[in-house]
mmCIF file of the N, C-alpha and C atoms, coordinates in Angstrom:
data_MODEL
# 
_entry.id   MODEL 
# 
loop_
_atom_site.group_PDB 
_atom_site.id 
_atom_site.type_symbol 
_atom_site.label_atom_id 
_atom_site.label_alt_id 
_atom_site.label_comp_id 
_atom_site.label_asym_id 
_atom_site.label_entity_id 
_atom_site.label_seq_id 
_atom_site.pdbx_PDB_ins_code 
_atom_site.Cartn_x 
_atom_site.Cartn_y 
_atom_site.Cartn_z 
_atom_site.occupancy 
_atom_site.B_iso_or_equiv 
_atom_site.pdbx_formal_charge 
_atom_site.auth_seq_id 
_atom_site.auth_comp_id 
_atom_site.auth_asym_id 
_atom_site.auth_atom_id 
_atom_site.pdbx_PDB_model_num 
ATOM 1   N N  . MET A 1 1  ? 64.379 94.468  107.273 1.00 0.00 ? 1  MET A N  1 
ATOM 2   C CA . MET A 1 1  ? 63.722 95.210  108.322 1.00 0.00 ? 1  MET A CA 1 
ATOM 3   C C  . MET A 1 1  ? 62.335 94.626  108.538 1.00 0.00 ? 1  MET A C  1 
ATOM 4   N N  . ARG A 1 2  ? 61.770 94.921  109.672 1.00 0.00 ? 2  ARG A N  1 
ATOM 5   C CA . ARG A 1 2  ? 60.422 94.431  109.978 1.00 0.00 ? 2  ARG A CA 1 
ATOM 6   C C  . ARG A 1 2  ? 59.406 95.554  109.793 1.00 0.00 ? 2  ARG A C  1 
ATOM 7   N N  . LEU A 1 3  ? 58.161 95.183  109.664 1.00 0.00 ? 3  LEU A N  1 
ATOM 8   C CA . LEU A 1 3  ? 57.097 96.166  109.488 1.00 0.00 ? 3  LEU A CA 1 
ATOM 9   C C  . LEU A 1 3  ? 57.098 97.187  110.622 1.00 0.00 ? 3  LEU A C  1 
ATOM 10  N N  . ARG A 1 4  ? 57.392 96.766  111.830 1.00 0.00 ? 4  ARG A N  1 
ATOM 11  C CA . ARG A 1 4  ? 57.372 97.677  112.982 1.00 0.00 ? 4  ARG A CA 1 
ATOM 12  C C  . ARG A 1 4  ? 58.385 98.812  112.842 1.00 0.00 ? 4  ARG A C  1 
ATOM 13  N N  . ASP A 1 5  ? 59.397 98.645  111.968 1.00 0.00 ? 5  ASP A N  1 
ATOM 14  C CA . ASP A 1 5  ? 60.434 99.659  111.785 1.00 0.00 ? 5  ASP A CA 1 
ATOM 15  C C  . ASP A 1 5  ? 60.010 100.797 110.859 1.00 0.00 ? 5  ASP A C  1 
ATOM 16  N N  . LEU A 1 6  ? 58.909 100.616 110.127 1.00 0.00 ? 6  LEU A N  1 
ATOM 17  C CA . LEU A 1 6  ? 58.448 101.647 109.201 1.00 0.00 ? 6  LEU A CA 1 
ATOM 18  C C  . LEU A 1 6  ? 57.754 102.774 109.952 1.00 0.00 ? 6  LEU A C  1 
ATOM 19  N N  . LYS A 1 7  ? 57.866 103.970 109.405 1.00 0.00 ? 7  LYS A N  1 
ATOM 20  C CA . LYS A 1 7  ? 57.204 105.152 109.955 1.00 0.00 ? 7  LYS A CA 1 
ATOM 21  C C  . LYS A 1 7  ? 55.898 105.381 109.202 1.00 0.00 ? 7  LYS A C  1 
ATOM 22  N N  . VAL A 1 8  ? 55.028 106.184 109.788 1.00 0.00 ? 8  VAL A N  1 
ATOM 23  C CA . VAL A 1 8  ? 53.759 106.532 109.146 1.00 0.00 ? 8  VAL A CA 1 
ATOM 24  C C  . VAL A 1 8  ? 54.046 107.174 107.789 1.00 0.00 ? 8  VAL A C  1 
ATOM 25  N N  . GLY A 1 9  ? 53.335 106.704 106.763 1.00 0.00 ? 9  GLY A N  1 
ATOM 26  C CA . GLY A 1 9  ? 53.495 107.218 105.414 1.00 0.00 ? 9  GLY A CA 1 
ATOM 27  C C  . GLY A 1 9  ? 54.481 106.435 104.561 1.00 0.00 ? 9  GLY A C  1 
ATOM 28  N N  . GLU A 1 10 ? 55.281 105.568 105.167 1.00 0.00 ? 10 GLU A N  1 
ATOM 29  C CA . GLU A 1 10 ? 56.252 104.788 104.405 1.00 0.00 ? 10 GLU A CA 1 
ATOM 30  C C  . GLU A 1 10 ? 55.600 103.551 103.789 1.00 0.00 ? 10 GLU A C  1 
ATOM 31  N N  . SER A 1 11 ? 56.091 103.187 102.621 1.00 0.00 ? 11 SER A N  1 
ATOM 32  C CA . SER A 1 11 ? 55.613 101.999 101.912 1.00 0.00 ? 11 SER A CA 1 
ATOM 33  C C  . SER A 1 11 ? 56.740 100.989 101.802 1.00 0.00 ? 11 SER A C  1 
ATOM 34  N N  . ALA A 1 12 ? 56.369 99.728  101.692 1.00 0.00 ? 12 ALA A N  1 
ATOM 35  C CA . ALA A 1 12 ? 57.363 98.660  101.573 1.00 0.00 ? 12 ALA A CA 1 
ATOM 36  C C  . ALA A 1 12 ? 56.713 97.444  100.930 1.00 0.00 ? 12 ALA A C  1 
ATOM 37  N N  . THR A 1 13 ? 57.546 96.470  100.600 1.00 0.00 ? 13 THR A N  1 
ATOM 38  C CA . THR A 1 13 ? 57.090 95.214  100.015 1.00 0.00 ? 13 THR A CA 1 
ATOM 39  C C  . THR A 1 13 ? 57.415 94.078  100.973 1.00 0.00 ? 13 THR A C  1 
ATOM 40  N N  . VAL A 1 14 ? 56.457 93.181  101.159 1.00 0.00 ? 14 VAL A N  1 
ATOM 41  C CA . VAL A 1 14 ? 56.656 92.025  102.038 1.00 0.00 ? 14 VAL A CA 1 
ATOM 42  C C  . VAL A 1 14 ? 57.630 91.064  101.364 1.00 0.00 ? 14 VAL A C  1 
ATOM 43  N N  . VAL A 1 15 ? 58.685 90.682  102.105 1.00 0.00 ? 15 VAL A N  1 
ATOM 44  C CA . VAL A 1 15 ? 59.681 89.755  101.549 1.00 0.00 ? 15 VAL A CA 1 
ATOM 45  C C  . VAL A 1 15 ? 59.748 88.435  102.309 1.00 0.00 ? 15 VAL A C  1 
ATOM 46  N N  . GLY A 1 16 ? 59.091 88.349  103.466 1.00 0.00 ? 16 GLY A N  1 
ATOM 47  C CA . GLY A 1 16 ? 59.124 87.098  104.211 1.00 0.00 ? 16 GLY A CA 1 
ATOM 48  C C  . GLY A 1 16 ? 58.482 87.216  105.572 1.00 0.00 ? 16 GLY A C  1 
ATOM 49  N N  . TYR A 1 17 ? 58.529 86.107  106.293 1.00 0.00 ? 17 TYR A N  1 
ATOM 50  C CA . TYR A 1 17 ? 57.913 86.007  107.616 1.00 0.00 ? 17 TYR A CA 1 
ATOM 51  C C  . TYR A 1 17 ? 58.930 85.443  108.598 1.00 0.00 ? 17 TYR A C  1 
ATOM 52  N N  . ALA A 1 18 ? 58.888 85.927  109.815 1.00 0.00 ? 18 ALA A N  1 
ATOM 53  C CA . ALA A 1 18 ? 59.776 85.418  110.863 1.00 0.00 ? 18 ALA A CA 1 
ATOM 54  C C  . ALA A 1 18 ? 59.310 84.036  111.304 1.00 0.00 ? 18 ALA A C  1 
ATOM 55  N N  . GLU A 1 19 ? 60.253 83.245  111.772 1.00 0.00 ? 19 GLU A N  1 
ATOM 56  C CA . GLU A 1 19 ? 59.909 81.948  112.357 1.00 0.00 ? 19 GLU A CA 1 
ATOM 57  C C  . GLU A 1 19 ? 59.239 82.206  113.703 1.00 0.00 ? 19 GLU A C  1 
ATOM 58  N N  . GLY A 1 20 ? 58.433 81.292  114.124 1.00 0.00 ? 20 GLY A N  1 
ATOM 59  C CA . GLY A 1 20 ? 57.771 81.466  115.419 1.00 0.00 ? 20 GLY A CA 1 
ATOM 60  C C  . GLY A 1 20 ? 56.346 80.980  115.356 1.00 0.00 ? 20 GLY A C  1 
ATOM 61  N N  . ASN A 1 21 ? 55.447 81.778  115.850 1.00 0.00 ? 21 ASN A N  1 
ATOM 62  C CA . ASN A 1 21 ? 54.039 81.415  115.944 1.00 0.00 ? 21 ASN A CA 1 
ATOM 63  C C  . ASN A 1 21 ? 53.425 81.252  114.550 1.00 0.00 ? 21 ASN A C  1 
ATOM 64  N N  . PRO A 1 22 ? 53.113 80.021  114.140 1.00 0.00 ? 22 PRO A N  1 
ATOM 65  C CA . PRO A 1 22 ? 52.534 79.807  112.817 1.00 0.00 ? 22 PRO A CA 1 
ATOM 66  C C  . PRO A 1 22 ? 51.127 80.386  112.696 1.00 0.00 ? 22 PRO A C  1 
ATOM 67  N N  . GLY A 1 23 ? 50.476 80.618  113.813 1.00 0.00 ? 23 GLY A N  1 
ATOM 68  C CA . GLY A 1 23 ? 49.144 81.213  113.791 1.00 0.00 ? 23 GLY A CA 1 
ATOM 69  C C  . GLY A 1 23 ? 49.152 82.622  113.222 1.00 0.00 ? 23 GLY A C  1 
ATOM 70  N N  . TYR A 1 24 ? 50.182 83.399  113.561 1.00 0.00 ? 24 TYR A N  1 
ATOM 71  C CA . TYR A 1 24 ? 50.285 84.760  113.030 1.00 0.00 ? 24 TYR A CA 1 
ATOM 72  C C  . TYR A 1 24 ? 50.473 84.729  111.519 1.00 0.00 ? 24 TYR A C  1 
ATOM 73  N N  . ARG A 1 25 ? 51.351 83.853  111.052 1.00 0.00 ? 25 ARG A N  1 
ATOM 74  C CA . ARG A 1 25 ? 51.599 83.763  109.607 1.00 0.00 ? 25 ARG A CA 1 
ATOM 75  C C  . ARG A 1 25 ? 50.321 83.363  108.871 1.00 0.00 ? 25 ARG A C  1 
ATOM 76  N N  . ALA A 1 26 ? 49.613 82.388  109.394 1.00 0.00 ? 26 ALA A N  1 
ATOM 77  C CA . ALA A 1 26 ? 48.371 81.943  108.760 1.00 0.00 ? 26 ALA A CA 1 
ATOM 78  C C  . ALA A 1 26 ? 47.349 83.078  108.714 1.00 0.00 ? 26 ALA A C  1 
ATOM 79  N N  . ARG A 1 27 ? 47.269 83.849  109.780 1.00 0.00 ? 27 ARG A N  1 
ATOM 80  C CA . ARG A 1 27 ? 46.321 84.969  109.830 1.00 0.00 ? 27 ARG A CA 1 
ATOM 81  C C  . ARG A 1 27 ? 46.696 86.033  108.799 1.00 0.00 ? 27 ARG A C  1 
ATOM 82  N N  . LEU A 1 28 ? 47.982 86.347  108.699 1.00 0.00 ? 28 LEU A N  1 
ATOM 83  C CA . LEU A 1 28 ? 48.434 87.339  107.722 1.00 0.00 ? 28 LEU A CA 1 
ATOM 84  C C  . LEU A 1 28 ? 48.152 86.874  106.296 1.00 0.00 ? 28 LEU A C  1 
ATOM 85  N N  . LEU A 1 29 ? 48.400 85.607  106.014 1.00 0.00 ? 29 LEU A N  1 
ATOM 86  C CA . LEU A 1 29 ? 48.115 85.063  104.686 1.00 0.00 ? 29 LEU A CA 1 
ATOM 87  C C  . LEU A 1 29 ? 46.623 85.124  104.386 1.00 0.00 ? 29 LEU A C  1 
ATOM 88  N N  . ALA A 1 30 ? 45.793 84.834  105.372 1.00 0.00 ? 30 ALA A N  1 
ATOM 89  C CA . ALA A 1 30 ? 44.341 84.880  105.186 1.00 0.00 ? 30 ALA A CA 1 
ATOM 90  C C  . ALA A 1 30 ? 43.858 86.300  104.891 1.00 0.00 ? 30 ALA A C  1 
ATOM 91  N N  . MET A 1 31 ? 44.581 87.296  105.406 1.00 0.00 ? 31 MET A N  1 
ATOM 92  C CA . MET A 1 31 ? 44.218 88.695  105.162 1.00 0.00 ? 31 MET A CA 1 
ATOM 93  C C  . MET A 1 31 ? 44.786 89.208  103.840 1.00 0.00 ? 31 MET A C  1 
ATOM 94  N N  . GLY A 1 32 ? 45.526 88.377  103.110 1.00 0.00 ? 32 GLY A N  1 
ATOM 95  C CA . GLY A 1 32 ? 46.069 88.773  101.822 1.00 0.00 ? 32 GLY A CA 1 
ATOM 96  C C  . GLY A 1 32 ? 47.450 89.384  101.878 1.00 0.00 ? 32 GLY A C  1 
ATOM 97  N N  . ILE A 1 33 ? 48.115 89.290  103.029 1.00 0.00 ? 33 ILE A N  1 
ATOM 98  C CA . ILE A 1 33 ? 49.470 89.827  103.156 1.00 0.00 ? 33 ILE A CA 1 
ATOM 99  C C  . ILE A 1 33 ? 50.444 88.706  102.811 1.00 0.00 ? 33 ILE A C  1 
ATOM 100 N N  . THR A 1 34 ? 50.756 88.619  101.522 1.00 0.00 ? 34 THR A N  1 
ATOM 101 C CA . THR A 1 34 ? 51.619 87.560  101.007 1.00 0.00 ? 34 THR A CA 1 
ATOM 102 C C  . THR A 1 34 ? 52.950 88.154  100.548 1.00 0.00 ? 34 THR A C  1 
ATOM 103 N N  . LYS A 1 35 ? 53.941 87.297  100.312 1.00 0.00 ? 35 LYS A N  1 
ATOM 104 C CA . LYS A 1 35 ? 55.225 87.780  99.787  1.00 0.00 ? 35 LYS A CA 1 
ATOM 105 C C  . LYS A 1 35 ? 54.976 88.538  98.491  1.00 0.00 ? 35 LYS A C  1 
ATOM 106 N N  . GLY A 1 36 ? 55.610 89.680  98.368  1.00 0.00 ? 36 GLY A N  1 
ATOM 107 C CA . GLY A 1 36 ? 55.445 90.508  97.180  1.00 0.00 ? 36 GLY A CA 1 
ATOM 108 C C  . GLY A 1 36 ? 54.359 91.556  97.307  1.00 0.00 ? 36 GLY A C  1 
ATOM 109 N N  . SER A 1 37 ? 53.539 91.473  98.352  1.00 0.00 ? 37 SER A N  1 
ATOM 110 C CA . SER A 1 37 ? 52.484 92.467  98.567  1.00 0.00 ? 37 SER A CA 1 
ATOM 111 C C  . SER A 1 37 ? 53.094 93.802  98.969  1.00 0.00 ? 37 SER A C  1 
ATOM 112 N N  . SER A 1 38 ? 52.553 94.869  98.397  1.00 0.00 ? 38 SER A N  1 
ATOM 113 C CA . SER A 1 38 ? 52.963 96.212  98.802  1.00 0.00 ? 38 SER A CA 1 
ATOM 114 C C  . SER A 1 38 ? 52.044 96.675  99.913  1.00 0.00 ? 38 SER A C  1 
ATOM 115 N N  . LEU A 1 39 ? 52.629 97.353  100.890 1.00 0.00 ? 39 LEU A N  1 
ATOM 116 C CA . LEU A 1 39 ? 51.808 97.904  101.962 1.00 0.00 ? 39 LEU A CA 1 
ATOM 117 C C  . LEU A 1 39 ? 52.324 99.267  102.363 1.00 0.00 ? 39 LEU A C  1 
ATOM 118 N N  . LYS A 1 40 ? 51.446 100.034 102.994 1.00 0.00 ? 40 LYS A N  1 
ATOM 119 C CA . LYS A 1 40 ? 51.780 101.387 103.444 1.00 0.00 ? 40 LYS A CA 1 
ATOM 120 C C  . LYS A 1 40 ? 51.284 101.550 104.866 1.00 0.00 ? 40 LYS A C  1 
ATOM 121 N N  . VAL A 1 41 ? 52.123 102.113 105.725 1.00 0.00 ? 41 VAL A N  1 
ATOM 122 C CA . VAL A 1 41 ? 51.727 102.367 107.110 1.00 0.00 ? 41 VAL A CA 1 
ATOM 123 C C  . VAL A 1 41 ? 50.888 103.642 107.130 1.00 0.00 ? 41 VAL A C  1 
ATOM 124 N N  . ILE A 1 42 ? 49.653 103.520 107.590 1.00 0.00 ? 42 ILE A N  1 
ATOM 125 C CA . ILE A 1 42 ? 48.724 104.643 107.637 1.00 0.00 ? 42 ILE A CA 1 
ATOM 126 C C  . ILE A 1 42 ? 48.768 105.336 108.996 1.00 0.00 ? 42 ILE A C  1 
ATOM 127 N N  . LYS A 1 43 ? 48.802 104.546 110.053 1.00 0.00 ? 43 LYS A N  1 
ATOM 128 C CA . LYS A 1 43 ? 48.748 105.113 111.398 1.00 0.00 ? 43 LYS A CA 1 
ATOM 129 C C  . LYS A 1 43 ? 49.331 104.118 112.392 1.00 0.00 ? 43 LYS A C  1 
ATOM 130 N N  . VAL A 1 44 ? 49.955 104.636 113.439 1.00 0.00 ? 44 VAL A N  1 
ATOM 131 C CA . VAL A 1 44 ? 50.448 103.807 114.535 1.00 0.00 ? 44 VAL A CA 1 
ATOM 132 C C  . VAL A 1 44 ? 49.862 104.374 115.817 1.00 0.00 ? 44 VAL A C  1 
ATOM 133 N N  . ALA A 1 45 ? 49.254 103.527 116.626 1.00 0.00 ? 45 ALA A N  1 
ATOM 134 C CA . ALA A 1 45 ? 48.674 103.967 117.894 1.00 0.00 ? 45 ALA A CA 1 
ATOM 135 C C  . ALA A 1 45 ? 49.776 104.520 118.801 1.00 0.00 ? 45 ALA A C  1 
ATOM 136 N N  . PRO A 1 46 ? 49.417 105.366 119.752 1.00 0.00 ? 46 PRO A N  1 
ATOM 137 C CA . PRO A 1 46 ? 50.413 106.008 120.620 1.00 0.00 ? 46 PRO A CA 1 
ATOM 138 C C  . PRO A 1 46 ? 51.399 105.050 121.291 1.00 0.00 ? 46 PRO A C  1 
ATOM 139 N N  . LEU A 1 47 ? 50.962 103.889 121.688 1.00 0.00 ? 47 LEU A N  1 
ATOM 140 C CA . LEU A 1 47 ? 51.860 102.934 122.331 1.00 0.00 ? 47 LEU A CA 1 
ATOM 141 C C  . LEU A 1 47 ? 52.411 101.898 121.346 1.00 0.00 ? 47 LEU A C  1 
ATOM 142 N N  . GLY A 1 48 ? 52.182 102.130 120.041 1.00 0.00 ? 48 GLY A N  1 
ATOM 143 C CA . GLY A 1 48 ? 52.719 101.241 119.015 1.00 0.00 ? 48 GLY A CA 1 
ATOM 144 C C  . GLY A 1 48 ? 51.869 100.028 118.712 1.00 0.00 ? 48 GLY A C  1 
ATOM 145 N N  . ASP A 1 49 ? 50.687 99.960  119.271 1.00 0.00 ? 49 ASP A N  1 
ATOM 146 C CA . ASP A 1 49 ? 49.827 98.784  119.075 1.00 0.00 ? 49 ASP A CA 1 
ATOM 147 C C  . ASP A 1 49 ? 48.370 99.222  119.075 1.00 0.00 ? 49 ASP A C  1 
ATOM 148 N N  . PRO A 1 50 ? 47.634 99.093  117.986 1.00 0.00 ? 50 PRO A N  1 
ATOM 149 C CA . PRO A 1 50 ? 47.941 98.414  116.731 1.00 0.00 ? 50 PRO A CA 1 
ATOM 150 C C  . PRO A 1 50 ? 48.585 99.350  115.704 1.00 0.00 ? 50 PRO A C  1 
ATOM 151 N N  . VAL A 1 51 ? 48.920 98.747  114.560 1.00 0.00 ? 51 VAL A N  1 
ATOM 152 C CA . VAL A 1 51 ? 49.463 99.463  113.411 1.00 0.00 ? 51 VAL A CA 1 
ATOM 153 C C  . VAL A 1 51 ? 48.434 99.339  112.293 1.00 0.00 ? 51 VAL A C  1 
ATOM 154 N N  . LYS A 1 52 ? 48.028 100.477 111.729 1.00 0.00 ? 52 LYS A N  1 
ATOM 155 C CA . LYS A 1 52 ? 47.065 100.461 110.627 1.00 0.00 ? 52 LYS A CA 1 
ATOM 156 C C  . LYS A 1 52 ? 47.840 100.530 109.319 1.00 0.00 ? 52 LYS A C  1 
ATOM 157 N N  . VAL A 1 53 ? 47.603 99.546  108.439 1.00 0.00 ? 53 VAL A N  1 
ATOM 158 C CA . VAL A 1 53 ? 48.291 99.491  107.149 1.00 0.00 ? 53 VAL A CA 1 
ATOM 159 C C  . VAL A 1 53 ? 47.279 99.385  106.016 1.00 0.00 ? 53 VAL A C  1 
ATOM 160 N N  . GLU A 1 54 ? 47.692 99.848  104.847 1.00 0.00 ? 54 GLU A N  1 
ATOM 161 C CA . GLU A 1 54 ? 46.895 99.677  103.637 1.00 0.00 ? 54 GLU A CA 1 
ATOM 162 C C  . GLU A 1 54 ? 47.586 98.629  102.780 1.00 0.00 ? 54 GLU A C  1 
ATOM 163 N N  . VAL A 1 55 ? 46.832 97.614  102.390 1.00 0.00 ? 55 VAL A N  1 
ATOM 164 C CA . VAL A 1 55 ? 47.363 96.544  101.545 1.00 0.00 ? 55 VAL A CA 1 
ATOM 165 C C  . VAL A 1 55 ? 46.265 96.096  100.586 1.00 0.00 ? 55 VAL A C  1 
ATOM 166 N N  . ARG A 1 56 ? 46.614 95.966  99.315  1.00 0.00 ? 56 ARG A N  1 
ATOM 167 C CA . ARG A 1 56 ? 45.670 95.532  98.274  1.00 0.00 ? 56 ARG A CA 1 
ATOM 168 C C  . ARG A 1 56 ? 44.410 96.393  98.227  1.00 0.00 ? 56 ARG A C  1 
ATOM 169 N N  . GLY A 1 57 ? 44.553 97.686  98.542  1.00 0.00 ? 57 GLY A N  1 
ATOM 170 C CA . GLY A 1 57 ? 43.432 98.612  98.441  1.00 0.00 ? 57 GLY A CA 1 
ATOM 171 C C  . GLY A 1 57 ? 42.516 98.677  99.646  1.00 0.00 ? 57 GLY A C  1 
ATOM 172 N N  . TYR A 1 58 ? 42.828 97.973  100.707 1.00 0.00 ? 58 TYR A N  1 
ATOM 173 C CA . TYR A 1 58 ? 42.008 98.074  101.912 1.00 0.00 ? 58 TYR A CA 1 
ATOM 174 C C  . TYR A 1 58 ? 42.897 98.250  103.133 1.00 0.00 ? 58 TYR A C  1 
ATOM 175 N N  . CYS A 1 59 ? 42.289 98.717  104.224 1.00 0.00 ? 59 CYS A N  1 
ATOM 176 C CA . CYS A 1 59 ? 43.038 99.000  105.450 1.00 0.00 ? 59 CYS A CA 1 
ATOM 177 C C  . CYS A 1 59 ? 42.854 97.883  106.466 1.00 0.00 ? 59 CYS A C  1 
ATOM 178 N N  . LEU A 1 60 ? 43.948 97.561  107.147 1.00 0.00 ? 60 LEU A N  1 
ATOM 179 C CA . LEU A 1 60 ? 43.946 96.537  108.190 1.00 0.00 ? 60 LEU A CA 1 
ATOM 180 C C  . LEU A 1 60 ? 44.624 97.085  109.434 1.00 0.00 ? 60 LEU A C  1 
ATOM 181 N N  . SER A 1 61 ? 44.193 96.624  110.572 1.00 0.00 ? 61 SER A N  1 
ATOM 182 C CA . SER A 1 61 ? 44.890 96.920  111.822 1.00 0.00 ? 61 SER A CA 1 
ATOM 183 C C  . SER A 1 61 ? 45.591 95.652  112.272 1.00 0.00 ? 61 SER A C  1 
ATOM 184 N N  . LEU A 1 62 ? 46.891 95.754  112.471 1.00 0.00 ? 62 LEU A N  1 
ATOM 185 C CA . LEU A 1 62 ? 47.692 94.606  112.896 1.00 0.00 ? 62 LEU A CA 1 
ATOM 186 C C  . LEU A 1 62 ? 48.205 94.828  114.305 1.00 0.00 ? 62 LEU A C  1 
ATOM 187 N N  . ARG A 1 63 ? 48.168 93.779  115.085 1.00 0.00 ? 63 ARG A N  1 
ATOM 188 C CA . ARG A 1 63 ? 48.771 93.839  116.415 1.00 0.00 ? 63 ARG A CA 1 
ATOM 189 C C  . ARG A 1 63 ? 50.277 93.970  116.265 1.00 0.00 ? 63 ARG A C  1 
ATOM 190 N N  . LYS A 1 64 ? 50.902 94.484  117.302 1.00 0.00 ? 64 LYS A N  1 
ATOM 191 C CA . LYS A 1 64 ? 52.358 94.642  117.291 1.00 0.00 ? 64 LYS A CA 1 
ATOM 192 C C  . LYS A 1 64 ? 53.042 93.294  117.043 1.00 0.00 ? 64 LYS A C  1 
ATOM 193 N N  . ALA A 1 65 ? 52.526 92.233  117.653 1.00 0.00 ? 65 ALA A N  1 
ATOM 194 C CA . ALA A 1 65 ? 53.114 90.899  117.478 1.00 0.00 ? 65 ALA A CA 1 
ATOM 195 C C  . ALA A 1 65 ? 53.012 90.438  116.026 1.00 0.00 ? 65 ALA A C  1 
ATOM 196 N N  . GLU A 1 66 ? 51.915 90.783  115.346 1.00 0.00 ? 66 GLU A N  1 
ATOM 197 C CA . GLU A 1 66 ? 51.762 90.413  113.936 1.00 0.00 ? 66 GLU A CA 1 
ATOM 198 C C  . GLU A 1 66 ? 52.706 91.237  113.059 1.00 0.00 ? 66 GLU A C  1 
ATOM 199 N N  . ALA A 1 67 ? 52.855 92.513  113.384 1.00 0.00 ? 67 ALA A N  1 
ATOM 200 C CA . ALA A 1 67 ? 53.766 93.378  112.629 1.00 0.00 ? 67 ALA A CA 1 
ATOM 201 C C  . ALA A 1 67 ? 55.213 92.911  112.781 1.00 0.00 ? 67 ALA A C  1 
ATOM 202 N N  . ASP A 1 68 ? 55.541 92.333  113.923 1.00 0.00 ? 68 ASP A N  1 
ATOM 203 C CA . ASP A 1 68 ? 56.899 91.837  114.158 1.00 0.00 ? 68 ASP A CA 1 
ATOM 204 C C  . ASP A 1 68 ? 57.225 90.610  113.314 1.00 0.00 ? 68 ASP A C  1 
ATOM 205 N N  . VAL A 1 69 ? 56.210 89.909  112.826 1.00 0.00 ? 69 VAL A N  1 
ATOM 206 C CA . VAL A 1 69 ? 56.411 88.693  112.034 1.00 0.00 ? 69 VAL A CA 1 
ATOM 207 C C  . VAL A 1 69 ? 56.790 89.023  110.589 1.00 0.00 ? 69 VAL A C  1 
ATOM 208 N N  . LEU A 1 70 ? 56.419 90.218  110.117 1.00 0.00 ? 70 LEU A N  1 
ATOM 209 C CA . LEU A 1 70 ? 56.609 90.574  108.713 1.00 0.00 ? 70 LEU A CA 1 
ATOM 210 C C  . LEU A 1 70 ? 57.961 91.216  108.432 1.00 0.00 ? 70 LEU A C  1 
ATOM 211 N N  . PHE A 1 71 ? 58.698 90.627  107.493 1.00 0.00 ? 71 PHE A N  1 
ATOM 212 C CA . PHE A 1 71 ? 59.924 91.239  106.987 1.00 0.00 ? 71 PHE A CA 1 
ATOM 213 C C  . PHE A 1 71 ? 59.569 91.990  105.708 1.00 0.00 ? 71 PHE A C  1 
ATOM 214 N N  . VAL A 1 72 ? 60.016 93.234  105.614 1.00 0.00 ? 72 VAL A N  1 
ATOM 215 C CA . VAL A 1 72 ? 59.716 94.069  104.453 1.00 0.00 ? 72 VAL A CA 1 
ATOM 216 C C  . VAL A 1 72 ? 61.006 94.704  103.938 1.00 0.00 ? 72 VAL A C  1 
ATOM 217 N N  . GLU A 1 73 ? 60.932 95.193  102.700 1.00 0.00 ? 73 GLU A N  1 
ATOM 218 C CA . GLU A 1 73 ? 62.042 95.995  102.177 1.00 0.00 ? 73 GLU A CA 1 
ATOM 219 C C  . GLU A 1 73 ? 61.447 97.168  101.423 1.00 0.00 ? 73 GLU A C  1 
ATOM 220 N N  . GLY A 1 74 ? 62.169 98.217  101.394 1.00 0.00 ? 74 GLY A N  1 
ATOM 221 C CA . GLY A 1 74 ? 61.697 99.440  100.751 1.00 0.00 ? 74 GLY A CA 1 
ATOM 222 C C  . GLY A 1 74 ? 61.783 100.586 101.732 1.00 0.00 ? 74 GLY A C  1 
ATOM 223 N N  . GLY A 1 75 ? 60.709 100.814 102.440 1.00 0.00 ? 75 GLY A N  1 
ATOM 224 C CA . GLY A 1 75 ? 60.684 101.846 103.463 1.00 0.00 ? 75 GLY A CA 1 
ATOM 225 C C  . GLY A 1 75 ? 60.800 103.253 102.925 1.00 0.00 ? 75 GLY A C  1 
ATOM 226 N N  . SER A 1 76 ? 60.055 103.518 101.841 1.00 0.00 ? 76 SER A N  1 
ATOM 227 C CA . SER A 1 76 ? 60.094 104.877 101.293 1.00 0.00 ? 76 SER A CA 1 
ATOM 228 C C  . SER A 1 76 ? 58.734 105.516 101.313 1.00 0.00 ? 76 SER A C  1 
# 
């Protein structure tokens, strides 16, 4: 599943990245969102963009396009 599929309050672990724009992957890696990272969806804007997540003890806002790049598992 992708990060965009998670609901507010759900947690998951990053398992990979979609093929496509390498700029998004590089940006996510620079923010510390690496394979094996745990994250939690804190808030989703009314139109689904941006998505606020907590990862490694800090909060980040990700664009919908960036959230679409992340494959996660868990969703609890």
